[in-house]
N, C-alpha and C positions, 0 to 999 in steps of 0.2 A: 504493499500500500504506499503511495506517495507520502512524503512527511507531512505535506499540507493538506491532505484529504480529511475532511470533516465528514463524520458519519452520523445520520440522524438515527433516532431510536428506531424507527420503522422504515424500511425502503419502500418506495411506491410499489404497490402490488400489481401483478400483470392481469388486467382486465381491460376489455375494450380494445381500441386501436393505439392508445398511448399511455399505458401504464395507469389507469384508474384504479383505486382500490375500491373493492365493492361495499365496504361497510364502515361505518364510523363507530361500531361497537367493538372497543378495544382499549388497550392500555393507554394510548395517548389521549383518548377522549376523557377517561377516568382521570387522568393526571390533570388535564385542562380544567376540569370541574373542580378539582380540589385546589388548584393554584389560582384560577381566576374567579371562581364563584359564579352562581347562576346568574346573578345581575350582569355581570360582564358578558358572559356568554349569550344571554338574550341581547344584549346591545350590538355584539358582533353580528348576530343572525339578523337583526333589524337593519344594520347597515347593509348586508349582503342583499336583502330583500329590496332596500331602497334603491340600490344600484341596478338591480334587475328591472324593477317597475319603471325606473327613470329611462333606461335603455329601451324598453318595449314601447313606451310612449314616444321616445325620440324617433324610433324607426316609423312609427305611424305617421308622426308629424313630417318626416322626410317624404313618405310616400304621397302625402297630401300637397307636397310643394312648398311647405312652410320653412323647410330647411334646405338651404341650397348647398352645392358644391359636394364635397365628399362627407361622408359620415360612417365612421367606423365603431361599430358596437362592441360592447365588452361582455355581452351575455354568455355565461358559462365560465368566465374567468374571475368571478367576484370573490373567491377565496385567497387569490393573490393580493388584490388591493387591500382587502380588509385584514387579512393575516399579517401582512407586512406593516400596514400603518398602525395596527394595535400595539406595535412595540415602539412607536416613535414619541418624541417630546415635541412641544410647540416649536422649539427652536430648530428642529431638523428640516431639512431640505428634501424636495422631491423634484426630479427632472425626469420628464416622460416623453413618450413618442406620440404619434397621433391617435392612438386608441386609448383616450386618457379621461374620457368622461367619468369613468367609475374611480379612477385614481384621484381625480380632482375633488370629487365629492367626498371620498374616504378621507382626504387631507384636511376637509373642513370647509371647503367652498360651498356657498350657498347655492342649493338646487335652482333657486330662482335666477341667480346670476349665470350659472351654467346653461339653462334652457334658453335664457335672453341672448347668450352669446351664440347658440346653435342658430337662433333666429335673426342674428346679425343686428341686434338692437343696442342701443346707446347704453342701456342698463346692464349689458353683459360684462363678464369679469375681464374682458379685453375690449370693453367700449364698443363691441360690435365689430370690430376690425380683424378679428382673428378666426372667428368660426369655430367648427367642430375640431380642427386639428391644432389650434393655437390657443388653449386656455392658459390663463396666467393670473397669478395673485402674489404679489410681493409680500403682502402682509402675512399671508398663509405659508409663504416660503415654498410656493408651488411654481416652479420654473420649467412649465411645460406648457402644451406638448410642442413638438418638433416635427416638421413634415418631411425633413430629409432623413431617409433611412440611415440610422446610426449616428447622425449628426449631433444628437444630444449626448452621446457617450463621453467625448473629450470635454464638452461643456460641464458634465456632471464632475468630471475630474478636476476641472478648473474651480467649480464652486468648492469641492472638497479641499482643494489646495488653499483657497481664500480662507475657508473657516478654520482650517489648521492654523493658518498664519495668524489668524486674529485670536487664536486660542478660545474659540466659542465653545469647544465641547460638543459641537453639533455632528450629526451624521447626514450623509447624503445618500438617498436611495435613487437609483438610476434604472428606469425600466426600458426594455426594448424588446422586439421580437426575435425569433430564432433567425429571421432573414437578415438580421443586422450582424451576425457574428462573422460573416465573410468579408465585411468591409474592413479596409485598412485602418480606418479610424478606431475600430474596436480594438485592435491589437496595440496601436500606439498608446491608447488611453490606458489599457491595463498595465502596459509595461511601465509607463510613468507612475501609475497609482502605486504599483509594487515597489518601484524603485524609491519613491518618496513617502511610502507608509501613508497614503491618504485614507481618511475615514469614510470610505465609499463602499456601498453595496451594489454591485452590478448584477441586475436581475434580468435574466433571459425568460420572457413568458413563452415557453416553448409549446406552441399549439400545433407543432408538426408540419403545418403547411405554409408558413410565411405568407405571402400574397396567394399562392395556389399551387405551389410545388411541393411534393413530399420531400421532406428533409432527407430520406434515404437516397433520393436521386441527385442531391447536390452537396452533400457533406461527406468528406472522407472518413469521419468518424461520427458514430451516432451518440456516443456517450460525451456530449459536448462540454461538460464539466471540465474534461481533460484539457481542454485549451488553455485553462489556467496555469497548467503545470510548467508550461514554458517561462512563466514569470514568477515561479515559486509562490503563487497566490493560494491561499486557503480557498477551497471550493467545495460544493456539495451539490447533490441532486435532491430536490424537494417535491413532494407530492402536493402540487398546487390544487388539487381537486378535493383536499380534505382540509378544511379550515383550521383543525387542531394541529395537524402535521405541519401545516403552512406556517402557523403562528410560531411554534417551536424553532423551526427551521430558520425563519427570518430572525427570530429573537437572538439566536446564537451569532448570526452574522452581525447584527446591529449591535449587540453588546461588545463584540471583537473591535468593531469600528470606533465605538465610544470609549472603550476602556483601554484599548491598546493602540489605537489609531493604525489599524491594519485593514486592507480592503478584503472583500470576499467575492468570488464570482459563483453565482447560483444558476444552475439549470433547473428551472420550475416547470414541471410537467403540468399542462393545462389543456384546455380544449374550447375553441369558441363554437357556439352553436350556430351562428350565423356566418356569413361569407366574409371575406376579407374586408368588404365595405358594402354599403347597400346596394351597390351596382353589380355585386358578384353573385352569380347563380350557384356557385360552389359545385360545379360538376366533376371536379376532381377527387371527390370522394363519394362513397357509396351511401344510399339511403340506410343501409343496414348498420354501417359504420356509425352515422350520426344518431341513428335510433338507440343504438347500444350506449353511446355516450350520454344522452339525454336520459336514458333508464338509470344513469348514474349521477343525475343532476346533483350537484353539491349542496345546493340550497335545500331541495327535498330530502337528501340524506341527512342534513343536520337537523331539519324539522322533524324527521321520524325519529331521530335519536333522542332529541329533547322530549318529545311526547312520551317515548318509551321510558325514558329516566325520570320522568316527573318534573322536569326543569320548567315546563309551561304546559298549559292545557289548551284544548282546541278553540275555546272561546277567546282565549287571550291572542292566539295566532290569527284568528279571524278579525278581531278587533284591530290588531297591529297592521295587517294587510289593507283593511279600509282606510286607516289613518294614512298610511303610505300612499295609497292611491289617491286620497284627497289631497295630499302634499304635493304629488307630482302634477295632479290636475291643476292645482293652484299655481305651479311653476309655468305651466303652459299659459294660463290666463295672463300671468305677469308679463311673460314674454310678448304675448299677442298685444296687450294693452301699452307696451313700452313703444317709445319713438325709435325710428331709425337714426343713426347718427347725423348731425347737421352737416351739410357740405363744407363747412368751414374746418371740420375735423380732418379733412383729407391731408392737410399738411402739418397735422400735429403728430407728435409721438414718433417723428421720423428719425429725430437725432436726440441724443441724450446730453442734457446739460451736465457737464463735468467739472467738478472742483478740484483744481490741480494743487491746491493747498494741502498737501498730504504730510501729516505729521509723521 
């Protein structure tokens, strides 16, 4: 075993097309209940359900023509965002790619502001100028998303360098898809992060297909966590379809970054239920494969476990779902009622006012 290999308590089980574990009834779930408590677990479930309902509605709004341009939904990958964000502090940073609606909301961005941004309205988190692929919130330290494949990876390394230089004690999470790992910027950033001991967690959301090509057709190795070996970097594979295994896997890497200022590269096994974007019919995968993955829906699995363990009851779940649907419905109304940016905004936010008086 390589010196920098980190091993999770339970490896992702083989089920379906991409390593989905069939059940949450196990030691990791029991440990999570003991460590986190029922209130925290319910909050994590609620966050996952909020991301799901938000994306479902966003997809419908796109089909109705209210959202223009590209729109990449996060449906199926919710445990990755929620599992990782659950281990963060307010001072920590997130840098994401263009499939970032769920990550933005999980980091604390207001669903109203996110939906308004999708509608290109002035009340959006990027003032209506970014749209689906460019959500941004300096106050929440959400520095994403980025439209260039892999372009955010060296940016995240730079944010981690700045944070370390300022002695902030903050961690940077950098999300990207498996299609980014063959970009030169990926390797350059990991090399620099390892060389300078940057507090950054590099997270590959490995949904197997990138835009639409099976990773088996394009990657010389399938165990992509091994790419970190070249840089002597700690690395692990995480079951991103199980909220509890995801939480502990991310927590180990986050703690390493915060306490030791060491980076980690994570191969997070996940699966998106929708195509790469709203315009993708996803004909590169079979209906049987998709159905098998949906049969192991991570939200439904967590719900089943919570009911079986008495963490929550059916009435509370139904009430929560209605509350979330109302919240998302309100976000759509907020977006619809908000104005488009004034034409005078066309030339604002183009350049940054920089104070060269650096102490």
